[in-house]
Backbone as CSV, one residue per row, in Angstrom:
resi,resn,N_x,N_y,N_z,CA_x,CA_y,CA_z,C_x,C_y,C_z
1,UNK,8.842,-13.765,-26.780,7.810,-12.545,-26.931,8.376,-11.168,-27.381
2,UNK,9.592,-10.883,-26.811,10.522,-9.893,-27.285,10.568,-9.870,-28.849
3,UNK,10.956,-11.132,-29.347,11.070,-11.267,-30.776,9.893,-10.532,-31.812
4,UNK,8.841,-10.942,-31.203,7.426,-10.720,-31.718,7.250,-9.168,-31.952
5,UNK,7.524,-8.240,-31.051,7.126,-6.929,-30.684,8.109,-6.410,-31.807
6,UNK,7.297,-5.052,-32.188,8.290,-4.083,-33.171,9.139,-3.484,-32.339
7,UNK,10.388,-3.046,-32.680,11.676,-2.667,-31.734,11.378,-1.594,-30.940
8,UNK,10.746,-0.464,-31.789,10.117,0.466,-30.923,9.155,0.325,-29.489
9,UNK,8.295,-0.083,-29.995,7.555,-1.339,-28.937,8.168,-1.561,-27.718
10,UNK,9.171,-2.650,-28.086,10.190,-3.199,-26.903,10.752,-2.305,-26.518
11,UNK,11.324,-1.220,-26.880,12.297,-0.133,-26.119,11.491,0.835,-25.431
12,UNK,10.067,0.784,-25.736,9.053,1.716,-24.907,8.661,0.947,-23.588
13,UNK,8.439,-0.223,-23.788,8.298,-1.006,-22.666,9.240,-1.096,-21.693
14,UNK,10.367,-1.315,-22.091,11.716,-1.691,-21.159,11.925,-0.078,-20.616
15,UNK,11.577,1.194,-21.133,11.862,2.248,-20.386,10.493,2.539,-19.600
16,UNK,9.382,2.234,-19.587,8.313,2.514,-18.618,8.432,1.702,-17.521
17,UNK,9.043,0.282,-17.485,9.050,-0.737,-16.905,10.509,-0.653,-15.998
18,UNK,11.051,0.474,-16.540,12.458,0.602,-15.840,13.589,-0.552,-15.662
19,UNK,13.466,-1.215,-16.414,14.184,-2.726,-16.324,15.478,-2.421,-16.209
20,UNK,16.355,-1.878,-16.788,17.474,-1.150,-16.619,17.938,-0.650,-15.032
21,UNK,17.139,0.082,-14.678,17.286,0.778,-13.371,17.002,-0.389,-12.292
22,UNK,15.663,-1.064,-12.431,15.631,-2.340,-11.483,16.856,-3.076,-11.290
23,UNK,17.726,-3.583,-12.696,18.310,-4.385,-12.521,19.514,-4.158,-11.674
24,UNK,19.965,-2.909,-12.148,21.019,-2.442,-11.250,20.945,-2.173,-10.146
25,UNK,19.785,-1.780,-9.526,19.354,-1.693,-8.139,19.515,-3.056,-7.250
26,UNK,18.836,-4.272,-7.836,19.056,-5.546,-7.646,20.574,-5.796,-7.695
27,UNK,21.356,-5.715,-8.657,22.430,-6.033,-8.830,23.360,-5.541,-7.321
28,UNK,23.242,-4.200,-7.020,23.763,-3.685,-5.806,23.442,-4.027,-4.546
29,UNK,21.888,-4.187,-4.390,21.303,-4.604,-3.153,20.690,-6.148,-3.194
30,UNK,21.283,-7.077,-4.127,20.403,-8.280,-4.175,20.516,-9.173,-2.831
31,UNK,21.371,-8.753,-2.028,22.208,-9.595,-0.484,21.306,-9.144,0.299
32,UNK,20.438,-8.244,0.334,19.730,-7.332,1.492,18.279,-8.219,1.572
33,UNK,17.886,-8.228,2.551,16.451,-8.454,2.847,15.526,-8.150,3.781
34,UNK,14.105,-7.957,3.767,13.519,-7.843,4.710,13.700,-6.254,5.105
35,UNK,13.723,-5.640,6.281,13.892,-4.242,6.508,15.112,-3.577,5.821
36,UNK,16.211,-4.448,5.695,17.706,-3.853,5.292,17.322,-3.680,3.589
37,UNK,16.325,-4.161,3.156,15.986,-4.028,1.893,15.065,-2.627,1.491
38,UNK,14.093,-2.559,2.437,13.221,-1.770,2.751,14.096,-0.571,2.757
39,UNK,15.111,-0.449,3.699,15.660,0.937,3.805,16.292,1.082,2.679
40,UNK,17.141,0.531,2.220,17.752,0.571,0.788,16.828,1.058,-0.366
41,UNK,15.698,0.792,-0.416,14.904,1.258,-1.366,14.166,2.796,-0.875
42,UNK,14.049,2.843,0.295,14.216,4.308,0.513,15.025,5.405,0.467
43,UNK,16.435,4.936,0.752,17.603,5.550,0.582,17.593,5.683,-1.099
44,UNK,17.555,4.886,-1.968,17.995,4.762,-2.933,16.898,5.750,-3.942
45,UNK,15.928,5.710,-3.258,14.545,7.023,-4.079,14.973,8.045,-2.943
46,UNK,16.115,8.382,-2.378,15.717,9.856,-1.824,14.545,10.135,-1.014
47,UNK,13.715,9.115,-0.482,12.216,9.407,0.074,12.644,10.315,1.662
48,UNK,12.232,11.413,1.502,11.975,12.157,3.115,10.787,11.876,3.559
49,UNK,10.742,10.860,4.468,10.061,9.976,5.428,9.498,10.859,6.734
50,UNK,8.446,11.272,7.116,8.147,12.109,8.305,6.727,11.174,8.780
51,UNK,7.092,10.987,9.906,6.116,10.173,11.050,5.239,11.054,11.652
52,UNK,3.982,11.098,11.695,3.214,12.048,12.661,2.616,11.215,13.344
53,UNK,2.119,11.518,14.879,1.348,10.506,15.626,1.983,9.666,16.091
54,UNK,3.074,9.071,16.063,3.561,8.405,16.701,3.186,7.964,18.154
55,UNK,2.781,8.977,19.078,2.186,8.874,20.347,1.112,8.272,20.259
56,UNK,0.380,7.972,19.135,-1.094,7.153,19.137,-0.775,5.539,19.171
57,UNK,0.500,5.167,18.825,0.839,4.098,18.650,0.519,2.839,19.806
58,UNK,-0.089,1.992,19.981,-0.125,1.320,21.442,1.349,0.474,21.137
59,UNK,1.577,0.171,22.527,2.902,-0.618,22.575,2.024,-2.166,23.194
60,UNK,3.072,-3.028,22.662,2.673,-4.558,23.145,1.343,-4.902,22.529
61,UNK,0.405,-4.964,21.253,-0.759,-5.654,21.348,-0.784,-5.691,19.866
62,UNK,-1.813,-6.588,19.719,-2.255,-7.259,18.606,-2.972,-6.285,17.658
63,UNK,-2.571,-5.753,16.847,-3.281,-4.308,16.292,-3.430,-4.722,14.419
64,UNK,-4.212,-4.093,14.061,-4.033,-4.100,12.337,-4.076,-2.442,12.203
65,UNK,-3.117,-2.057,11.151,-3.151,-0.709,10.808,-3.398,-0.678,9.106
66,UNK,-4.426,0.102,9.270,-5.216,0.334,7.895,-4.717,1.855,7.421
67,UNK,-4.587,1.938,5.858,-4.096,3.022,5.450,-4.922,3.358,3.970
68,UNK,-4.656,4.297,3.721,-5.218,4.269,2.347,-4.103,4.114,1.482
69,UNK,-4.375,3.909,0.236,-3.247,3.366,-1.003,-2.735,4.302,-2.215
70,UNK,-2.394,5.304,-1.877,-2.322,6.515,-2.654,-1.144,6.121,-4.119
71,UNK,-0.029,5.468,-3.926,1.034,5.222,-4.881,0.952,3.868,-5.669
72,UNK,1.321,2.656,-4.804,1.417,1.626,-5.417,2.447,1.009,-5.477
73,UNK,3.427,1.557,-4.566,4.500,0.722,-4.690,5.284,1.239,-3.103
74,UNK,5.867,2.315,-3.435,6.403,3.376,-2.226,5.853,3.440,-1.186
75,UNK,4.240,3.709,-1.350,3.535,3.673,0.187,3.780,2.659,0.979
76,UNK,3.438,1.258,-0.004,3.859,0.029,0.883,5.162,0.059,1.400
77,UNK,6.090,0.247,0.695,7.666,0.433,1.356,7.888,1.263,2.673
78,UNK,7.017,2.655,2.691,7.341,3.494,3.551,6.488,2.954,4.921
79,UNK,5.089,2.366,4.406,4.401,1.632,5.599,5.044,1.014,6.144
80,UNK,5.717,0.060,5.818,6.551,-1.037,6.446,7.670,-0.444,7.370
81,UNK,8.157,0.498,6.747,9.528,1.259,7.137,9.022,2.095,8.946
82,UNK,7.888,2.670,8.669,7.282,3.429,9.430,6.660,2.408,10.575
83,UNK,5.940,1.593,10.433,5.418,0.710,11.524,6.527,-0.256,12.191
84,UNK,7.782,-0.638,11.486,8.456,-1.431,11.939,9.480,-0.818,12.807
85,UNK,9.365,0.388,13.066,10.085,1.266,14.056,9.383,0.900,15.493
86,UNK,8.094,0.523,15.195,7.411,0.335,16.615,7.067,-1.138,17.171
87,UNK,6.974,-1.717,15.688,6.653,-3.463,15.992,7.417,-4.224,14.987
88,UNK,8.344,-5.117,15.651,9.448,-6.077,14.724,8.594,-6.847,13.787
89,UNK,7.889,-7.659,14.245,7.147,-8.569,13.278,6.218,-7.870,12.249
90,UNK,6.077,-7.681,11.220,4.776,-7.127,10.439,4.655,-7.792,9.252
91,UNK,3.361,-8.171,9.025,2.939,-8.836,7.801,2.011,-8.069,7.278
92,UNK,1.959,-8.155,5.795,1.236,-7.149,4.785,0.672,-8.105,3.500
93,UNK,-0.841,-8.363,3.824,-1.505,-8.823,2.226,-1.248,-8.111,1.251
94,UNK,-0.732,-8.513,-0.092,-0.472,-7.468,-1.083,-0.680,-8.448,-2.003
95,UNK,-1.073,-7.785,-3.233,-1.514,-8.233,-4.503,-0.834,-7.225,-5.969
96,UNK,-0.041,-6.468,-5.352,0.531,-5.772,-6.227,1.771,-5.866,-6.758
97,UNK,2.742,-4.813,-7.595,3.898,-5.047,-8.022,4.796,-5.723,-6.686
98,UNK,4.473,-5.301,-5.556,5.546,-5.663,-4.855,5.898,-7.220,-4.447
99,UNK,4.552,-8.005,-4.853,4.688,-9.340,-4.432,5.631,-9.836,-5.195
100,UNK,6.166,-9.034,-6.294,7.123,-10.035,-6.985,8.805,-9.677,-6.515
101,UNK,8.750,-9.210,-5.333,9.941,-8.939,-4.827,10.462,-9.690,-3.696
102,UNK,11.310,-10.922,-4.001,11.749,-12.141,-3.227,12.418,-11.325,-1.979
103,UNK,13.050,-10.496,-2.043,13.943,-9.891,-0.942,12.725,-9.096,0.151
104,UNK,11.641,-8.862,-0.221,10.669,-8.537,0.616,9.319,-9.723,1.191
105,UNK,9.697,-10.877,0.793,8.873,-11.860,0.695,8.763,-12.279,2.568
106,UNK,9.431,-11.650,3.233,9.284,-12.106,4.741,8.214,-11.189,5.251
107,UNK,7.588,-10.131,4.310,6.591,-9.152,5.096,5.455,-9.779,4.625
108,UNK,5.513,-10.350,3.259,4.091,-10.099,2.637,3.596,-11.790,2.522
109,UNK,1.945,-11.516,2.680,1.222,-12.624,2.455,0.749,-12.620,0.929
110,UNK,0.903,-13.442,-0.326,0.304,-13.580,-1.330,-0.619,-13.686,-1.519
111,UNK,-1.748,-12.576,-1.721,-3.287,-12.651,-2.021,-3.214,-12.155,-3.297
112,UNK,-3.641,-13.724,-3.955,-3.809,-13.619,-5.498,-5.334,-13.387,-6.006
113,UNK,-5.946,-12.440,-6.263,-7.077,-12.104,-6.558,-7.616,-12.682,-7.526
114,UNK,-6.826,-13.468,-8.622,-7.170,-14.197,-9.622,-7.215,-15.798,-9.289
115,UNK,-6.897,-16.071,-7.944,-6.545,-17.616,-7.721,-7.886,-18.423,-6.964
116,UNK,-7.722,-19.069,-6.196,-8.892,-19.557,-5.545,-9.423,-18.577,-4.682
117,UNK,-10.539,-18.413,-4.490,-11.620,-17.674,-3.292,-11.007,-18.442,-1.533
118,UNK,-11.113,-20.034,-2.011,-10.697,-20.559,-0.731,-9.296,-20.086,-0.026
119,UNK,-8.564,-20.179,-1.025,-7.370,-20.092,-0.599,-6.812,-18.724,-0.160
120,UNK,-7.742,-17.616,-0.678,-7.429,-16.344,-0.081,-8.126,-16.063,1.527
121,UNK,-9.008,-16.653,1.413,-9.785,-16.641,2.582,-9.267,-17.309,3.767
122,UNK,-8.294,-18.335,3.613,-7.748,-18.894,4.235,-6.374,-18.034,4.689
123,UNK,-5.684,-17.437,3.729,-4.356,-16.693,4.166,-4.940,-15.599,4.974
124,UNK,-6.025,-15.087,4.955,-6.336,-13.524,5.528,-6.645,-14.167,6.850
125,UNK,-7.537,-15.357,6.948,-7.766,-15.682,8.128,-6.736,-15.990,9.413
126,UNK,-5.681,-16.547,8.701,-4.181,-16.979,9.360,-3.888,-15.593,9.836
127,UNK,-3.659,-14.722,8.915,-3.054,-13.634,8.899,-3.211,-12.740,10.200
128,UNK,-4.888,-12.763,10.327,-5.429,-12.014,11.168,-5.300,-12.599,12.634
129,UNK,-5.526,-14.300,12.565,-5.435,-14.861,13.859,-3.797,-14.998,14.304
130,UNK,-2.755,-14.713,13.724,-1.607,-14.770,14.259,-1.324,-13.579,15.318
131,UNK,-0.038,-13.833,15.434,0.517,-13.156,16.311,1.457,-11.620,16.075
132,UNK,1.535,-11.949,14.716,2.155,-10.384,13.855,1.473,-9.352,13.707
133,UNK,1.760,-8.168,13.671,1.394,-7.253,13.391,0.817,-6.846,11.927
134,UNK,-0.330,-6.653,11.654,-0.701,-7.062,10.377,-0.943,-5.384,9.632
135,UNK,-0.250,-4.973,8.702,-0.635,-3.935,8.017,-1.769,-4.314,6.766
136,UNK,-2.752,-3.165,6.150,-3.711,-3.573,5.528,-3.858,-2.315,4.838
137,UNK,-4.206,-2.602,3.104,-4.646,-1.763,2.200,-6.308,-2.133,1.706
138,UNK,-7.456,-1.717,2.646,-8.554,-1.964,2.306,-9.010,-1.775,0.981
139,UNK,-8.319,-0.932,0.165,-8.831,-0.668,-1.082,-8.552,-1.768,-2.268
140,UNK,-7.456,-2.561,-1.715,-6.662,-3.543,-2.751,-6.053,-2.740,-3.804
141,UNK,-6.482,-1.746,-4.510,-5.730,-1.233,-5.883,-5.220,0.172,-5.257
142,UNK,-4.310,0.938,-5.909,-4.181,2.104,-5.604,-5.282,3.337,-6.119
143,UNK,-4.920,4.404,-5.264,-5.880,5.697,-5.516,-6.356,5.946,-7.029
144,UNK,-7.379,6.395,-7.278,-7.809,7.078,-8.690,-8.630,8.442,-8.289
145,UNK,-8.402,9.135,-9.370,-8.846,10.308,-9.646,-10.643,10.472,-9.709
146,UNK,-11.352,10.737,-9.168,-12.766,10.884,-9.340,-13.270,12.386,-8.962
147,UNK,-14.081,13.258,-10.168,-14.329,14.512,-9.800,-13.406,15.115,-9.403
148,UNK,-12.004,15.158,-9.560,-11.417,15.964,-9.334,-10.262,15.660,-8.121
149,UNK,-10.849,14.693,-7.340,-10.261,14.291,-5.819,-9.669,13.025,-5.916
150,UNK,-8.610,12.785,-5.445,-7.725,11.557,-5.605,-7.902,10.741,-4.633
151,UNK,-8.581,9.504,-4.407,-9.105,8.917,-3.178,-9.124,7.485,-3.728
152,UNK,-9.303,6.460,-2.760,-9.073,5.209,-2.541,-10.516,4.912,-3.232
153,UNK,-10.624,3.683,-3.908,-11.907,2.970,-4.274,-12.253,2.354,-3.081
154,UNK,-13.725,2.097,-3.289,-14.244,1.249,-1.928,-13.494,0.467,-1.053
155,UNK,-13.231,0.902,0.269,-12.798,-0.247,0.858,-13.374,-1.288,1.449
156,UNK,-13.086,-2.269,1.185,-13.448,-3.801,1.351,-13.788,-3.969,2.942
157,UNK,-15.115,-4.775,3.326,-15.082,-4.792,4.709,-14.290,-5.850,5.642
158,UNK,-13.349,-6.746,4.803,-12.458,-7.837,5.280,-11.745,-7.288,6.770
159,UNK,-11.318,-6.320,6.867,-10.337,-6.020,7.881,-11.030,-6.018,9.010
160,UNK,-12.538,-5.237,8.744,-13.403,-4.999,10.098,-13.746,-6.238,10.949
161,UNK,-14.557,-7.190,9.765,-14.970,-8.667,10.347,-13.682,-9.284,10.727
162,UNK,-12.364,-9.422,10.197,-11.185,-10.332,10.942,-10.840,-9.271,12.258
163,UNK,-11.003,-8.054,12.224,-10.521,-7.191,13.403,-11.254,-7.710,14.792
164,UNK,-12.671,-8.057,14.187,-13.597,-7.819,15.524,-13.461,-9.380,15.881
165,UNK,-13.396,-10.419,14.925,-13.073,-11.721,15.226,-12.035,-12.171,16.030
166,UNK,-10.942,-11.654,15.695,-9.693,-12.342,16.268,-9.416,-10.885,17.210
167,UNK,-10.130,-9.968,17.633,-9.964,-8.859,18.724,-8.611,-8.299,18.747
168,UNK,-8.482,-7.708,17.273,-7.368,-6.980,17.323,-7.836,-5.282,17.037
169,UNK,-7.634,-4.161,17.864,-7.710,-2.932,17.676,-7.470,-2.288,16.150
170,UNK,-7.804,-1.529,15.600,-7.259,-1.113,14.255,-6.817,0.638,14.335
171,UNK,-5.849,0.835,13.783,-4.852,2.046,13.758,-5.047,2.767,12.476
172,UNK,-5.714,3.500,12.257,-5.913,4.439,10.982,-4.866,4.965,10.826
173,UNK,-4.414,5.016,9.412,-2.928,5.437,8.800,-3.361,6.160,7.572
174,UNK,-2.903,7.484,7.391,-2.823,8.226,6.256,-1.430,8.341,5.608
175,UNK,-1.560,8.154,4.387,-0.002,8.174,3.864,-0.333,9.195,2.775
176,UNK,0.787,10.209,2.511,0.557,11.341,1.898,1.051,10.734,0.367
177,UNK,0.768,11.711,-0.485,1.241,11.253,-2.047,0.411,11.042,-3.272
178,UNK,0.735,11.173,-4.460,-0.169,11.201,-5.492,0.562,10.561,-6.541
179,UNK,-0.015,9.877,-7.413,0.654,9.352,-8.662,0.628,10.639,-9.884
180,UNK,1.294,10.587,-11.237,0.944,11.859,-11.927,-0.634,11.675,-12.680
181,UNK,-0.915,13.211,-13.096,-2.070,13.063,-13.878,-2.263,12.230,-14.858
182,UNK,-1.109,12.223,-15.492,-1.082,10.840,-16.506,-1.651,9.548,-16.477
183,UNK,-1.628,9.194,-15.337,-1.634,8.076,-14.501,-3.611,7.936,-14.292
184,UNK,-3.743,8.947,-13.591,-5.274,9.159,-13.285,-5.856,9.229,-14.768
185,UNK,-5.473,10.233,-15.420,-6.319,10.624,-16.986,-6.368,9.171,-17.913
186,UNK,-5.228,8.082,-17.643,-5.604,7.122,-18.632,-6.412,6.029,-17.978
187,UNK,-6.666,6.177,-16.480,-7.323,5.547,-16.007,-8.933,5.950,-16.170
188,UNK,-9.114,7.036,-16.177,-10.506,7.247,-16.300,-10.918,7.258,-18.145
189,UNK,-9.773,7.479,-18.764,-10.085,7.541,-20.111,-10.499,5.844,-20.578
190,UNK,-9.904,4.901,-19.815,-10.010,3.568,-20.072,-11.495,3.146,-19.582
191,UNK,-12.046,3.998,-18.204,-13.509,3.449,-17.832,-14.298,4.196,-18.509
192,UNK,-14.105,5.385,-19.063,-15.285,6.068,-20.093,-15.587,5.394,-21.410
193,UNK,-14.377,4.517,-21.915,-14.751,3.988,-22.908,-14.690,1.915,-22.705
194,UNK,-15.301,2.127,-21.358,-15.598,0.610,-20.726,-14.813,-0.323,-20.918
195,UNK,-13.305,-0.086,-20.993,-12.194,-1.209,-21.201,-11.708,-1.670,-19.755
196,UNK,-12.029,-3.051,-19.466,-12.072,-3.787,-18.376,-10.921,-3.966,-18.014
197,UNK,-9.653,-3.826,-18.631,-8.253,-4.362,-18.354,-7.410,-3.129,-17.750
198,UNK,-7.246,-2.971,-17.006,-6.455,-1.741,-16.072,-5.067,-1.168,-16.742
199,UNK,-5.159,-0.855,-17.834,-4.107,-0.716,-18.520,-3.396,0.090,-18.170
200,UNK,-3.560,1.415,-17.093,-3.002,1.963,-16.493,-1.827,1.383,-15.337
201,UNK,-2.269,-0.163,-15.005,-1.251,-0.523,-14.225,0.022,-0.859,-14.648
202,UNK,-0.076,-0.656,-16.171,1.080,-0.992,-16.866,2.467,0.176,-16.576
203,UNK,1.630,1.189,-16.252,2.497,2.458,-15.810,3.062,2.384,-14.501
204,UNK,2.548,1.434,-13.877,2.908,1.532,-12.367,4.224,2.117,-11.799
205,UNK,5.024,0.785,-12.806,6.330,0.970,-12.104,7.024,2.095,-12.547
206,UNK,6.824,2.877,-13.691,6.921,4.397,-14.032,6.803,5.364,-13.023
207,UNK,5.234,5.049,-12.656,4.910,6.147,-11.568,5.713,5.840,-10.317
208,UNK,6.214,4.661,-10.031,7.001,4.708,-8.403,8.244,5.153,-8.859
209,UNK,8.786,5.220,-10.247,10.156,5.910,-10.306,9.878,7.408,-10.195
210,UNK,8.874,7.983,-10.659,8.523,9.513,-10.627,8.705,9.915,-9.111
211,UNK,8.275,8.966,-8.208,8.605,9.602,-6.798,9.846,9.789,-6.206
212,UNK,10.962,9.960,-6.845,12.178,10.166,-6.526,12.436,11.508,-6.029
213,UNK,12.922,11.543,-4.817,13.177,12.672,-3.946,11.668,13.468,-3.741
214,UNK,10.844,12.430,-3.150,9.355,13.032,-2.880,9.557,13.223,-1.307
215,UNK,8.745,13.885,-0.892,8.311,13.734,0.926,7.340,12.431,0.633
216,UNK,7.074,11.943,1.734,5.982,10.977,2.399,5.691,11.172,3.448
217,UNK,4.459,11.741,3.917,4.298,11.696,5.408,3.156,10.846,5.343
218,UNK,3.526,9.880,6.696,2.493,8.783,7.260,2.257,9.420,8.562
219,UNK,1.056,9.738,8.900,0.204,9.987,10.060,-0.928,8.950,10.783
220,UNK,-0.586,8.568,11.560,-1.010,7.484,12.692,-2.149,8.377,13.471
221,UNK,-3.239,7.726,13.408,-4.470,8.358,14.297,-4.361,7.435,15.471
222,UNK,-5.644,7.956,16.546,-5.588,7.050,17.433,-6.689,5.607,17.369
223,UNK,-6.060,4.705,18.207,-6.531,3.136,17.902,-7.970,3.601,17.961
224,UNK,-8.751,2.608,16.992,-10.040,2.283,17.232,-10.358,1.011,17.856
225,UNK,-10.621,0.847,19.222,-11.003,-0.296,19.722,-11.949,-1.516,18.880
226,UNK,-11.853,-2.675,18.830,-12.763,-3.532,17.915,-13.911,-3.969,18.596
227,UNK,-14.222,-3.400,19.893,-15.139,-3.442,20.889,-16.223,-2.516,20.496
228,UNK,-15.825,-1.126,20.021,-16.566,-0.343,19.317,-17.123,-0.222,18.188
229,UNK,-16.862,-1.745,17.514,-17.464,-1.814,16.159,-18.626,-2.849,16.242
230,UNK,-19.296,-2.132,16.701,-20.698,-2.812,17.160,-21.677,-3.125,16.229
231,UNK,-23.216,-3.407,16.630,-23.875,-3.769,15.467,-25.052,-2.596,15.071
232,UNK,-24.082,-1.538,15.534,-25.543,-0.105,15.063,-25.044,0.088,13.506
233,UNK,-23.978,-0.532,13.035,-23.211,-0.780,11.959,-23.136,-1.809,11.221
234,UNK,-23.048,-2.150,10.111,-22.515,-3.510,9.350,-21.222,-3.209,9.070
235,UNK,-20.168,-4.271,8.932,-19.122,-4.181,8.248,-18.628,-3.311,7.307
236,UNK,-19.361,-3.101,6.284,-19.402,-2.563,5.493,-19.451,-1.029,5.730
237,UNK,-20.346,-0.514,6.439,-20.663,0.785,6.832,-19.109,0.909,8.076
238,UNK,-18.786,0.221,8.605,-17.737,0.559,9.495,-16.573,0.705,8.956
239,UNK,-16.232,-0.231,7.866,-14.836,0.241,6.894,-15.258,1.328,6.408
240,UNK,-16.557,2.078,6.016,-16.532,3.342,5.220,-16.285,4.395,6.225
241,UNK,-16.659,4.091,7.441,-16.607,5.076,8.590,-15.034,5.225,8.826
242,UNK,-14.412,4.141,9.134,-12.933,4.239,9.123,-12.431,4.644,8.049
243,UNK,-12.454,4.595,6.747,-11.838,5.131,5.373,-12.176,6.589,5.682
244,UNK,-12.993,7.452,6.249,-13.249,8.712,6.462,-12.118,9.266,7.498
245,UNK,-12.098,8.601,8.656,-11.146,8.817,9.643,-9.934,8.820,8.893
246,UNK,-9.449,8.200,8.243,-8.306,8.138,7.627,-7.893,9.195,6.676
247,UNK,-9.092,9.798,5.842,-8.734,10.911,5.251,-8.835,12.427,6.008
248,UNK,-9.596,11.923,7.463,-9.511,13.093,8.281,-7.868,13.503,8.679
249,UNK,-7.418,12.401,8.701,-5.836,12.486,9.533,-5.194,13.096,8.152
250,UNK,-5.431,13.220,6.907,-4.837,13.476,5.953,-5.038,15.124,5.571
251,UNK,-6.202,15.630,6.342,-6.472,17.115,6.211,-5.522,17.812,7.109
252,UNK,-4.985,17.421,8.093,-3.780,17.976,8.887,-2.384,18.085,7.864
253,UNK,-2.263,19.474,7.953,-1.209,19.651,7.142,-0.004,19.854,7.744
254,UNK,1.251,19.192,7.448,2.580,19.033,7.960,3.342,19.771,7.139
255,UNK,4.498,20.561,7.889,5.446,21.034,7.073,6.918,20.293,7.101
256,UNK,7.363,19.791,6.094,8.621,19.103,6.296,9.691,19.651,6.005
257,UNK,10.598,19.577,6.963,11.922,19.960,6.447,12.669,18.844,6.393
258,UNK,13.704,19.198,5.193,14.889,18.419,4.749,15.620,17.827,5.776
259,UNK,16.288,17.032,6.048,17.222,16.832,7.363,18.523,16.887,6.244
């Protein structure tokens, strides 16, 4: 395929997908797996991770941690790092760029949104039925900008119905961060011209590298007992309520000091 592309286009694609940077990182850290690999990523990107609300995390419970999805890469990595400080065995259904990293496969449940729906349903069901701690991005895709505000797309109700069925309390989590204006503008441009292909996703790896030397604050809220998710609202409405609780956590300003 590379031979069919004009030289300038091939060079541009290599640049925005950071092929050299990724290969250099993998050459240095290819023998690391799981949490060791997560820590290597956080260190290599010089991310200053701040955890707020640790006192809200219950011990020794089957929980599902649900969070907004602002970045599309490092938010998932830091999410794993943060929760792993309290629970050893975490599992994370994902369908974004992280799924292709074998060194992280111990954490991930491969949800292929283009594959068999029956397979997806069984994977999610087994994940919530198991004993591992579940991390979840209900939006599926990373946040977009709408009417000047950066916010997740609609939260799918899956985590609510599965938490109720498998008796898991829900911990709301807010992750700080944003992608570049270029990313959001390209997304809005695509939507304006009714282009179905998510062309902005081509730049997602470039967006990851723009997060170098940034601060990421992860704020844990108080658990929501699954027993409170009663019939006064349907699962979609409960998902919306919990999403609002997550963004309320983000309104608490935190001063970050470099260590």
